[in-house]
Structures are given as structure tokens and as C-alpha cells.
C-alpha positions in Angstrom: 93.6 92.1 109.8 93.8 95.7 107.6 90.6 97.3 106.5 89.7 97.7 103.1 91.0 100.4 103.0 94.1 99.6 103.7 94.2 97.0 101.3 94.0 99.0 98.9 96.2 101.9 99.9 98.7 98.8 99.7 98.5 97.6 96.9 98.1 100.9 94.9 101.3 101.6 96.6 103.0 98.4 96.2 102.2 99.2 92.0 103.7 102.2 92.0 100.4 104.1 91.6 98.9 107.3 92.9 95.6 107.9 93.8 95.1 109.8 90.6 96.9 107.6 88.5 94.4 104.8 89.6 91.3 107.5 89.7 91.8 107.7 85.6 92.3 103.9 85.2 88.5 103.6 86.7 87.7 106.5 85.0 86.4 108.9 87.9 87.4 112.8 87.6 89.2 112.7 90.8 91.3 111.2 93.6 90.0 112.3 96.2 87.0 109.3 96.0 90.3 106.6 95.9 91.3 109.0 99.3 87.5 108.5 100.8 88.1 104.3 100.4 91.8 104.4 101.5 90.6 106.1 104.5 87.4 104.1 105.3 85.4 107.0 104.7 83.5 105.4 101.9 83.2 101.9 100.5 83.2 101.4 97.1 79.9 99.7 95.2 80.4 95.7 94.2 81.2 97.3 90.2 84.1 100.2 91.7 85.4 97.3 94.2 85.3 94.8 91.2 87.5 97.3 88.5 89.6 98.0 91.4 90.8 94.0 92.0 90.6 93.7 88.1 93.3 97.0 87.3 95.1 96.0 90.5 95.6 92.7 89.5 94.0 91.4 92.6 90.6 89.7 93.7 88.0 91.1 95.5 88.5 88.6 98.1 92.0 90.2 98.8 90.4 93.4 99.2 87.4 92.6 101.3 89.7 90.5 103.4 88.4 87.2 103.1 91.9 85.9 102.3 95.3 87.3 103.2 96.1 85.8 99.3 97.0 88.6 97.1 96.9 87.1 93.7 98.3 90.5 92.7 101.8 90.6 90.9 103.2 93.2 88.7 103.2 91.2 85.5 99.8 91.3 85.5 99.4 94.9 85.9 102.4 95.4 83.5 100.5 93.4 80.8 97.2 95.0 81.1 98.7 98.2 81.0 100.8 97.5 78.0 97.6 96.1 76.7 96.2 100.0 76.9 99.2 101.4 74.9 98.7 102.4 71.1 100.5 99.9 68.9 103.0 103.1 68.7 104.0 103.2 72.1 103.8 99.3 72.5 106.7 99.0 70.3 108.8 101.7 72.5 108.5 99.8 75.6 109.1 96.6 73.3 112.9 97.9 72.7 113.2 99.5 75.9 112.4 96.3 77.5 115.0 94.3 75.2 117.6 96.9 75.9 117.4 96.9 80.0 117.4 92.9 79.4 120.4 92.9 77.2 122.2 95.5 79.1 121.3 93.4 82.4 123.1 90.4 80.6 125.9 92.3 79.7 126.9 94.0 83.8 
């Protein structure tokens, strides 16, 4: 069974986040805290574990190994990231997305 640290690292990497990226989203000053979690040298508090699960679109049960069903998906992550953007950048994201969809249809 995977450890808490292994699960945090796995899901972080699956979302394309660096330790620094995750730290910023968690409002932690440095990625070294995330490195400590992933190496199982320290454990996040319940509050921090909940934040990690929310940001990564999964459950605390998955991170703790109580279930192997990872509810994480890129759609939840993208939606959450989109919501954090200012309106001007949201519009830009939509334009890019429409462009890529149209490009895919025409290929």
C-alpha cells in the first residue's frame, strides 16, 4: 500500500504541479514542506491534509490510503484553477480552448 507521502507526490505530479506550485496554492512559503510530506518525514495537519485534497481534487480518504479510488481528475483541477483567475485571464483561457477545439476538429 502506498504511503501518504507517495500519494501526495503521485497526485501532485499527475496534475503537473511542482512542489513549489502546490506550496503556493496551499499558501505555504516554500516547497520544502511539501518535500517533507512526500518523503514521509513529516505529516500534514488535518487542516492541511484537507486543503491538499481539495486543491488536488481528491479525498482525504484517498490520501490516507483508506480507499484506492482516487476521485481526482483534471477537470476538477482545471475548474478550480480557472475560478481563481481574474476575469480577463478567464476570457483568454476560453479563447485558447475554443481555438484548440476548433483546431482538433479540423485535423
